[in-house]
Jmol script that loads the backbone (N, CA, C; Angstrom):
load data "model"
ATOM      1  N   MET A   1     -59.051 -34.507 -30.735  1.00  0.00           N
ATOM      2  CA  MET A   1     -57.403 -33.555 -30.507  1.00  0.00           C
ATOM      3  C   MET A   1     -58.709 -32.511 -30.597  1.00  0.00           C
ATOM      4  N   GLU A   2     -59.718 -31.654 -30.938  1.00  0.00           N
ATOM      5  CA  GLU A   2     -59.990 -30.533 -30.689  1.00  0.00           C
ATOM      6  C   GLU A   2     -60.565 -30.756 -28.810  1.00  0.00           C
ATOM      7  N   HIS A   3     -60.528 -32.173 -28.377  1.00  0.00           N
ATOM      8  CA  HIS A   3     -60.880 -31.413 -27.073  1.00  0.00           C
ATOM      9  C   HIS A   3     -59.779 -31.875 -26.039  1.00  0.00           C
ATOM     10  N   ILE A   4     -59.185 -32.075 -26.337  1.00  0.00           N
ATOM     11  CA  ILE A   4     -57.175 -31.972 -25.890  1.00  0.00           C
ATOM     12  C   ILE A   4     -57.701 -30.565 -25.837  1.00  0.00           C
ATOM     13  N   PHE A   5     -57.311 -30.049 -27.006  1.00  0.00           N
ATOM     14  CA  PHE A   5     -56.966 -28.238 -27.462  1.00  0.00           C
ATOM     15  C   PHE A   5     -58.077 -27.694 -25.858  1.00  0.00           C
ATOM     16  N   ALA A   6     -59.483 -28.123 -26.233  1.00  0.00           N
ATOM     17  CA  ALA A   6     -60.368 -27.219 -25.529  1.00  0.00           C
ATOM     18  C   ALA A   6     -60.184 -27.320 -23.965  1.00  0.00           C
ATOM     19  N   ILE A   7     -59.522 -28.627 -23.063  1.00  0.00           N
ATOM     20  CA  ILE A   7     -58.697 -28.263 -21.774  1.00  0.00           C
ATOM     21  C   ILE A   7     -57.143 -27.567 -21.741  1.00  0.00           C
ATOM     22  N   VAL A   8     -57.033 -27.491 -22.337  1.00  0.00           N
ATOM     23  CA  VAL A   8     -54.750 -26.813 -22.352  1.00  0.00           C
ATOM     24  C   VAL A   8     -55.314 -25.247 -22.518  1.00  0.00           C
ATOM     25  N   LEU A   9     -56.379 -25.269 -23.361  1.00  0.00           N
ATOM     26  CA  LEU A   9     -57.036 -23.395 -23.338  1.00  0.00           C
ATOM     27  C   LEU A   9     -57.192 -23.428 -22.496  1.00  0.00           C
ATOM     28  N   ALA A  10     -58.257 -24.510 -22.025  1.00  0.00           N
ATOM     29  CA  ALA A  10     -59.654 -24.388 -19.765  1.00  0.00           C
ATOM     30  C   ALA A  10     -57.951 -23.963 -19.322  1.00  0.00           C
ATOM     31  N   ILE A  11     -57.283 -24.660 -19.300  1.00  0.00           N
ATOM     32  CA  ILE A  11     -56.395 -24.731 -18.234  1.00  0.00           C
ATOM     33  C   ILE A  11     -54.865 -23.266 -18.112  1.00  0.00           C
ATOM     34  N   TRP A  12     -54.926 -23.249 -19.061  1.00  0.00           N
ATOM     35  CA  TRP A  12     -54.687 -21.888 -19.569  1.00  0.00           C
ATOM     36  C   TRP A  12     -55.070 -20.622 -19.434  1.00  0.00           C
ATOM     37  N   SER A  13     -56.040 -20.321 -19.589  1.00  0.00           N
ATOM     38  CA  SER A  13     -57.294 -19.543 -18.808  1.00  0.00           C
ATOM     39  C   SER A  13     -57.298 -19.921 -17.815  1.00  0.00           C
ATOM     40  N   ALA A  14     -57.764 -20.423 -16.415  1.00  0.00           N
ATOM     41  CA  ALA A  14     -57.681 -20.769 -15.432  1.00  0.00           C
ATOM     42  C   ALA A  14     -56.262 -20.041 -14.677  1.00  0.00           C
ATOM     43  N   LEU A  15     -54.918 -20.980 -15.747  1.00  0.00           N
ATOM     44  CA  LEU A  15     -53.591 -19.926 -14.665  1.00  0.00           C
ATOM     45  C   LEU A  15     -53.063 -19.396 -14.738  1.00  0.00           C
ATOM     46  N   LEU A  16     -54.078 -17.987 -16.304  1.00  0.00           N
ATOM     47  CA  LEU A  16     -53.629 -16.528 -16.655  1.00  0.00           C
ATOM     48  C   LEU A  16     -54.594 -16.140 -15.668  1.00  0.00           C
ATOM     49  N   THR A  17     -55.394 -16.635 -15.525  1.00  0.00           N
ATOM     50  CA  THR A  17     -56.914 -15.811 -14.641  1.00  0.00           C
ATOM     51  C   THR A  17     -56.186 -15.638 -13.254  1.00  0.00           C
ATOM     52  N   ALA A  18     -55.394 -16.900 -12.463  1.00  0.00           N
ATOM     53  CA  ALA A  18     -55.425 -17.144 -11.052  1.00  0.00           C
ATOM     54  C   ALA A  18     -53.761 -16.305 -10.931  1.00  0.00           C
ATOM     55  N   PHE A  19     -52.807 -15.614 -11.642  1.00  0.00           N
ATOM     56  CA  PHE A  19     -52.076 -15.036 -12.447  1.00  0.00           C
ATOM     57  C   PHE A  19     -52.355 -13.245 -12.002  1.00  0.00           C
ATOM     58  N   VAL A  20     -53.182 -13.267 -13.016  1.00  0.00           N
ATOM     59  CA  VAL A  20     -53.714 -11.991 -12.584  1.00  0.00           C
ATOM     60  C   VAL A  20     -53.713 -11.795 -11.946  1.00  0.00           C
ATOM     61  N   GLY A  21     -55.166 -12.747 -11.124  1.00  0.00           N
ATOM     62  CA  GLY A  21     -55.417 -12.076  -9.743  1.00  0.00           C
ATOM     63  C   GLY A  21     -54.594 -11.964  -8.647  1.00  0.00           C
ATOM     64  N   VAL A  22     -53.603 -12.669  -8.404  1.00  0.00           N
ATOM     65  CA  VAL A  22     -52.844 -12.587  -7.573  1.00  0.00           C
ATOM     66  C   VAL A  22     -51.468 -10.913  -7.285  1.00  0.00           C
ATOM     67  N   VAL A  23     -51.857 -11.426  -9.294  1.00  0.00           N
ATOM     68  CA  VAL A  23     -50.573  -9.443  -9.273  1.00  0.00           C
ATOM     69  C   VAL A  23     -51.292  -8.510  -9.008  1.00  0.00           C
ATOM     70  N   GLY A  24     -52.958  -8.463  -8.559  1.00  0.00           N
ATOM     71  CA  GLY A  24     -53.062  -7.076  -8.719  1.00  0.00           C
ATOM     72  C   GLY A  24     -54.379  -6.963  -6.977  1.00  0.00           C
ATOM     73  N   PHE A  25     -54.271  -8.306  -6.072  1.00  0.00           N
ATOM     74  CA  PHE A  25     -54.126  -8.199  -5.220  1.00  0.00           C
ATOM     75  C   PHE A  25     -53.070  -8.424  -4.358  1.00  0.00           C
ATOM     76  N   ILE A  26     -51.304  -8.432  -4.968  1.00  0.00           N
ATOM     77  CA  ILE A  26     -50.196  -7.925  -5.054  1.00  0.00           C
ATOM     78  C   ILE A  26     -49.909  -5.491  -4.842  1.00  0.00           C
ATOM     79  N   ALA A  27     -50.992  -6.107  -5.459  1.00  0.00           N
ATOM     80  CA  ALA A  27     -50.906  -4.448  -6.425  1.00  0.00           C
ATOM     81  C   ALA A  27     -51.425  -3.876  -5.506  1.00  0.00           C
ATOM     82  N   ARG A  28     -52.646  -4.413  -5.027  1.00  0.00           N
ATOM     83  CA  ARG A  28     -53.751  -3.556  -4.273  1.00  0.00           C
ATOM     84  C   ARG A  28     -53.121  -3.796  -3.052  1.00  0.00           C
ATOM     85  N   GLU A  29     -52.447  -4.597  -2.554  1.00  0.00           N
ATOM     86  CA  GLU A  29     -51.469  -4.519  -1.133  1.00  0.00           C
ATOM     87  C   GLU A  29     -50.830  -3.276  -1.289  1.00  0.00           C
ATOM     88  N   LYS A  30     -49.821  -3.908  -1.754  1.00  0.00           N
ATOM     89  CA  LYS A  30     -48.543  -2.129  -2.212  1.00  0.00           C
ATOM     90  C   LYS A  30     -49.188  -0.772  -2.325  1.00  0.00           C
ATOM     91  N   ASN A  31     -49.878  -0.614  -2.947  1.00  0.00           N
ATOM     92  CA  ASN A  31     -51.040   0.713  -3.041  1.00  0.00           C
ATOM     93  C   ASN A  31     -51.106   1.420  -1.805  1.00  0.00           C
ATOM     94  N   THR A  32     -51.459   0.257  -0.787  1.00  0.00           N
ATOM     95  CA  THR A  32     -52.243   1.183   0.520  1.00  0.00           C
ATOM     96  C   THR A  32     -51.298   1.236   0.885  1.00  0.00           C
ATOM     97  N   LYS A  33     -49.902  -0.007   1.196  1.00  0.00           N
ATOM     98  CA  LYS A  33     -48.951   0.312   1.862  1.00  0.00           C
ATOM     99  C   LYS A  33     -48.336   1.109   1.232  1.00  0.00           C
ATOM    100  N   LEU A  34     -48.895   1.784   0.648  1.00  0.00           N
ATOM    101  CA  LEU A  34     -47.738   3.277   0.259  1.00  0.00           C
ATOM    102  C   LEU A  34     -48.586   4.456   0.031  1.00  0.00           C
ATOM    103  N   LYS A  35     -50.118   4.407   0.048  1.00  0.00           N
ATOM    104  CA  LYS A  35     -50.295   5.263   0.641  1.00  0.00           C
ATOM    105  C   LYS A  35     -50.531   5.716   2.469  1.00  0.00           C
ATOM    106  N   ASP A  36     -50.857   4.615   2.977  1.00  0.00           N
ATOM    107  CA  ASP A  36     -50.345   4.636   4.500  1.00  0.00           C
ATOM    108  C   ASP A  36     -48.658   5.105   4.243  1.00  0.00           C
ATOM    109  N   LEU A  37     -47.222   4.938   3.695  1.00  0.00           N
ATOM    110  CA  LEU A  37     -46.301   5.679   3.743  1.00  0.00           C
ATOM    111  C   LEU A  37     -46.109   7.156   3.289  1.00  0.00           C
ATOM    112  N   GLU A  38     -47.206   7.121   2.272  1.00  0.00           N
ATOM    113  CA  GLU A  38     -47.637   9.544   2.040  1.00  0.00           C
ATOM    114  C   GLU A  38     -48.000  10.103   3.477  1.00  0.00           C
ATOM    115  N   GLN A  39     -49.095   9.112   4.303  1.00  0.00           N
ATOM    116  CA  GLN A  39     -49.647   9.849   4.979  1.00  0.00           C
ATOM    117  C   GLN A  39     -48.338   9.930   6.265  1.00  0.00           C
ATOM    118  N   MET A  40     -47.969   9.493   6.832  1.00  0.00           N
ATOM    119  CA  MET A  40     -47.068   9.634   7.605  1.00  0.00           C
ATOM    120  C   MET A  40     -46.016   9.993   6.992  1.00  0.00           C
ATOM    121  N   LEU A  41     -45.895  10.208   5.677  1.00  0.00           N
ATOM    122  CA  LEU A  41     -44.569  11.338   5.635  1.00  0.00           C
ATOM    123  C   LEU A  41     -45.469  12.279   5.756  1.00  0.00           C
ATOM    124  N   ILE A  42     -46.220  12.950   5.580  1.00  0.00           N
ATOM    125  CA  ILE A  42     -47.127  14.126   5.414  1.00  0.00           C
ATOM    126  C   ILE A  42     -47.267  14.367   6.810  1.00  0.00           C
ATOM    127  N   ASN A  43     -47.619  13.750   7.272  1.00  0.00           N
ATOM    128  CA  ASN A  43     -47.689  13.713   9.502  1.00  0.00           C
ATOM    129  C   ASN A  43     -46.003  14.010   9.428  1.00  0.00           C
ATOM    130  N   THR A  44     -44.941  13.821   9.611  1.00  0.00           N
ATOM    131  CA  THR A  44     -43.759  14.208  10.019  1.00  0.00           C
ATOM    132  C   THR A  44     -43.164  14.890   9.405  1.00  0.00           C
ATOM    133  N   LYS A  45     -43.701  15.264   8.238  1.00  0.00           N
ATOM    134  CA  LYS A  45     -43.397  17.313   7.408  1.00  0.00           C
ATOM    135  C   LYS A  45     -43.820  18.069   8.817  1.00  0.00           C
ATOM    136  N   LEU A  46     -45.182  18.006   8.537  1.00  0.00           N
ATOM    137  CA  LEU A  46     -45.824  19.134   9.831  1.00  0.00           C
ATOM    138  C   LEU A  46     -45.233  18.932  11.696  1.00  0.00           C
ATOM    139  N   GLU A  47     -44.781  17.633  11.612  1.00  0.00           N
ATOM    140  CA  GLU A  47     -44.358  17.701  12.611  1.00  0.00           C
ATOM    141  C   GLU A  47     -43.172  18.667  12.777  1.00  0.00           C
ATOM    142  N   VAL A  48     -41.758  18.222  11.939  1.00  0.00           N
ATOM    143  CA  VAL A  48     -41.947  18.655  11.937  1.00  0.00           C
ATOM    144  C   VAL A  48     -41.351  20.610  11.105  1.00  0.00           C
ATOM    145  N   ALA A  49     -42.449  20.081  10.722  1.00  0.00           N
ATOM    146  CA  ALA A  49     -42.258  22.503  10.578  1.00  0.00           C
ATOM    147  C   ALA A  49     -43.132  22.401  12.174  1.00  0.00           C
ATOM    148  N   ARG A  50     -43.466  22.310  12.725  1.00  0.00           N
ATOM    149  CA  ARG A  50     -44.081  23.091  14.061  1.00  0.00           C
ATOM    150  C   ARG A  50     -43.080  22.847  14.886  1.00  0.00           C
ATOM    151  N   ASP A  51     -42.335  21.703  15.221  1.00  0.00           N
ATOM    152  CA  ASP A  51     -41.107  22.222  16.007  1.00  0.00           C
ATOM    153  C   ASP A  51     -39.555  22.372  15.987  1.00  0.00           C
ATOM    154  N   ASN A  52     -39.050  22.392  14.633  1.00  0.00           N
ATOM    155  CA  ASN A  52     -38.462  23.769  13.973  1.00  0.00           C
ATOM    156  C   ASN A  52     -39.075  25.297  14.523  1.00  0.00           C
ATOM    157  N   VAL A  53     -37.459  25.387  13.974  1.00  0.00           N
ATOM    158  CA  VAL A  53     -37.879  27.358  13.711  1.00  0.00           C
ATOM    159  C   VAL A  53     -37.472  27.149  11.773  1.00  0.00           C
ATOM    160  N   THR A  54     -38.261  28.937  12.436  1.00  0.00           N
ATOM    161  CA  THR A  54     -37.841  29.136  10.415  1.00  0.00           C
ATOM    162  C   THR A  54     -36.249  29.751  10.237  1.00  0.00           C
ATOM    163  N   ASN A  55     -36.338  30.240   8.934  1.00  0.00           N
ATOM    164  CA  ASN A  55     -35.071  30.976   8.946  1.00  0.00           C
ATOM    165  C   ASN A  55     -36.192  32.519   9.065  1.00  0.00           C
ATOM    166  N   ALA A  56     -36.914  33.276   8.767  1.00  0.00           N
ATOM    167  CA  ALA A  56     -36.929  34.380   9.590  1.00  0.00           C
ATOM    168  C   ALA A  56     -37.447  34.313  11.143  1.00  0.00           C
ATOM    169  N   GLU A  57     -37.755  33.757  11.324  1.00  0.00           N
ATOM    170  CA  GLU A  57     -37.237  33.456  12.819  1.00  0.00           C
ATOM    171  C   GLU A  57     -36.258  33.657  13.948  1.00  0.00           C
ATOM    172  N   ILE A  58     -34.799  32.654  13.286  1.00  0.00           N
ATOM    173  CA  ILE A  58     -33.445  32.205  13.727  1.00  0.00           C
ATOM    174  C   ILE A  58     -32.704  34.810  12.917  1.00  0.00           C
ATOM    175  N   ASP A  59     -34.126  35.074  11.926  1.00  0.00           N
ATOM    176  CA  ASP A  59     -32.746  35.893  11.450  1.00  0.00           C
ATOM    177  C   ASP A  59     -33.505  37.172  12.434  1.00  0.00           C
ATOM    178  N   LYS A  60     -34.386  37.308  12.832  1.00  0.00           N
ATOM    179  CA  LYS A  60     -35.333  37.821  14.268  1.00  0.00           C
ATOM    180  C   LYS A  60     -34.269  37.872  15.471  1.00  0.00           C
ATOM    181  N   ILE A  61     -34.349  36.822  15.743  1.00  0.00           N
ATOM    182  CA  ILE A  61     -33.255  36.730  16.969  1.00  0.00           C
ATOM    183  C   ILE A  61     -31.919  36.913  16.793  1.00  0.00           C
ATOM    184  N   LYS A  62     -31.411  36.884  15.924  1.00  0.00           N
ATOM    185  CA  LYS A  62     -30.216  37.519  15.686  1.00  0.00           C
ATOM    186  C   LYS A  62     -29.381  38.994  15.296  1.00  0.00           C
ATOM    187  N   ASP A  63     -30.793  39.648  15.022  1.00  0.00           N
ATOM    188  CA  ASP A  63     -31.250  40.825  14.368  1.00  0.00           C
ATOM    189  C   ASP A  63     -31.287  41.641  15.848  1.00  0.00           C
ATOM    190  N   TYR A  64     -31.872  40.560  17.095  1.00  0.00           N
ATOM    191  CA  TYR A  64     -32.254  41.275  18.719  1.00  0.00           C
ATOM    192  C   TYR A  64     -30.690  41.006  18.812  1.00  0.00           C
ATOM    193  N   PHE A  65     -29.627  40.080  19.084  1.00  0.00           N
ATOM    194  CA  PHE A  65     -28.471  39.964  20.022  1.00  0.00           C
ATOM    195  C   PHE A  65     -27.777  40.752  19.067  1.00  0.00           C
ATOM    196  N   ASP A  66     -28.003  41.558  17.725  1.00  0.00           N
ATOM    197  CA  ASP A  66     -27.298  42.248  17.021  1.00  0.00           C
ATOM    198  C   ASP A  66     -27.337  43.767  17.923  1.00  0.00           C
ATOM    199  N   GLN A  67     -28.615  44.042  17.514  1.00  0.00           N
ATOM    200  CA  GLN A  67     -29.128  45.234  18.668  1.00  0.00           C
ATOM    201  C   GLN A  67     -28.339  45.427  20.136  1.00  0.00           C
ATOM    202  N   ARG A  68     -28.408  43.586  20.976  1.00  0.00           N
ATOM    203  CA  ARG A  68     -28.412  44.367  22.293  1.00  0.00           C
ATOM    204  C   ARG A  68     -26.192  44.019  22.636  1.00  0.00           C
ATOM    205  N   PHE A  69     -25.875  43.554  21.212  1.00  0.00           N
ATOM    206  CA  PHE A  69     -24.410  43.526  22.118  1.00  0.00           C
ATOM    207  C   PHE A  69     -23.983  44.771  21.406  1.00  0.00           C
ATOM    208  N   ASN A  70     -24.979  45.322  19.900  1.00  0.00           N
ATOM    209  CA  ASN A  70     -24.445  46.750  19.846  1.00  0.00           C
ATOM    210  C   ASN A  70     -23.967  48.020  20.348  1.00  0.00           C
ATOM    211  N   ARG A  71     -25.043  48.262  21.746  1.00  0.00           N
ATOM    212  CA  ARG A  71     -26.135  48.585  22.483  1.00  0.00           C
ATOM    213  C   ARG A  71     -24.740  48.539  23.788  1.00  0.00           C
ATOM    214  N   LEU A  72     -24.561  46.600  24.229  1.00  0.00           N
ATOM    215  CA  LEU A  72     -23.426  46.554  25.123  1.00  0.00           C
ATOM    216  C   LEU A  72     -21.929  47.113  24.864  1.00  0.00           C
ATOM    217  N   ASP A  73     -21.505  47.377  23.272  1.00  0.00           N
ATOM    218  CA  ASP A  73     -20.101  47.345  23.184  1.00  0.00           C
ATOM    219  C   ASP A  73     -20.206  49.570  23.091  1.00  0.00           C
ATOM    220  N   SER A  74     -21.311  49.821  22.132  1.00  0.00           N
ATOM    221  CA  SER A  74     -21.315  51.480  22.913  1.00  0.00           C
ATOM    222  C   SER A  74     -21.352  52.108  24.412  1.00  0.00           C
ATOM    223  N   LYS A  75     -21.585  50.899  25.184  1.00  0.00           N
ATOM    224  CA  LYS A  75     -21.187  51.909  26.786  1.00  0.00           C
ATOM    225  C   LYS A  75     -20.237  51.178  26.912  1.00  0.00           C
ATOM    226  N   ILE A  76     -19.398  50.454  26.604  1.00  0.00           N
ATOM    227  CA  ILE A  76     -18.089  49.700  26.877  1.00  0.00           C
ATOM    228  C   ILE A  76     -17.221  50.564  26.320  1.00  0.00           C
ATOM    229  N   ASP A  77     -17.279  51.899  25.268  1.00  0.00           N
ATOM    230  CA  ASP A  77     -16.745  52.205  24.182  1.00  0.00           C
ATOM    231  C   ASP A  77     -16.714  53.757  25.078  1.00  0.00           C
ATOM    232  N   GLN A  78     -17.809  54.285  26.240  1.00  0.00           N
ATOM    233  CA  GLN A  78     -18.226  55.481  26.318  1.00  0.00           C
ATOM    234  C   GLN A  78     -17.607  54.869  27.713  1.00  0.00           C
ATOM    235  N   LEU A  79     -17.189  54.286  28.459  1.00  0.00           N
ATOM    236  CA  LEU A  79     -16.787  53.873  29.627  1.00  0.00           C
ATOM    237  C   LEU A  79     -15.793  53.888  29.553  1.00  0.00           C
ATOM    238  N   ILE A  80     -15.224  53.524  28.129  1.00  0.00           N
ATOM    239  CA  ILE A  80     -13.636  53.451  27.580  1.00  0.00           C
ATOM    240  C   ILE A  80     -13.241  55.186  27.876  1.00  0.00           C
ATOM    241  N   GLN A  81     -14.151  55.782  27.179  1.00  0.00           N
ATOM    242  CA  GLN A  81     -14.067  57.041  26.748  1.00  0.00           C
ATOM    243  C   GLN A  81     -13.677  57.679  27.835  1.00  0.00           C
ATOM    244  N   GLY A  82     -14.643  57.750  29.013  1.00  0.00           N
ATOM    245  CA  GLY A  82     -14.847  58.308  30.027  1.00  0.00           C
ATOM    246  C   GLY A  82     -13.769  58.163  31.326  1.00  0.00           C
ATOM    247  N   LYS A  83     -12.787  56.549  31.232  1.00  0.00           N
ATOM    248  CA  LYS A  83     -11.892  56.658  31.684  1.00  0.00           C
ATOM    249  C   LYS A  83     -10.602  56.905  30.948  1.00  0.00           C
ATOM    250  N   ILE A  84     -10.700  57.785  29.562  1.00  0.00           N
ATOM    251  CA  ILE A  84      -9.058  57.790  28.972  1.00  0.00           C
ATOM    252  C   ILE A  84      -9.655  59.278  29.353  1.00  0.00           C
ATOM    253  N   ASN A  85     -10.752  60.474  29.467  1.00  0.00           N
ATOM    254  CA  ASN A  85     -11.102  61.728  29.100  1.00  0.00           C
ATOM    255  C   ASN A  85     -10.632  61.743  31.157  1.00  0.00           C
ATOM    256  N   ALA A  86     -10.680  60.877  31.690  1.00  0.00           N
ATOM    257  CA  ALA A  86     -10.078  61.021  33.540  1.00  0.00           C
ATOM    258  C   ALA A  86      -9.524  61.435  33.606  1.00  0.00           C
TER     259      ALA A  86
END
end "model"
wireframe off; spacefill off
backbone 0.3
color backbone group
């Protein structure tokens, strides 16, 4: 009876060892894949930041166009005033 118990215990230990080994292997593979995906995400964020315009740059461009249109508007007003007074 003790001999059968020892055999069952040995088989159980082997199965548990194999199961833990498979789970460990899968976990390692998933961890490697996750690190690769994190690196790809970081690279993508850098590319997007490099290729796109920032809000500060947009504000600077808007201010430039506003100034240009204000100057154009004032010149048009001067032309209209000159024609009305003439």
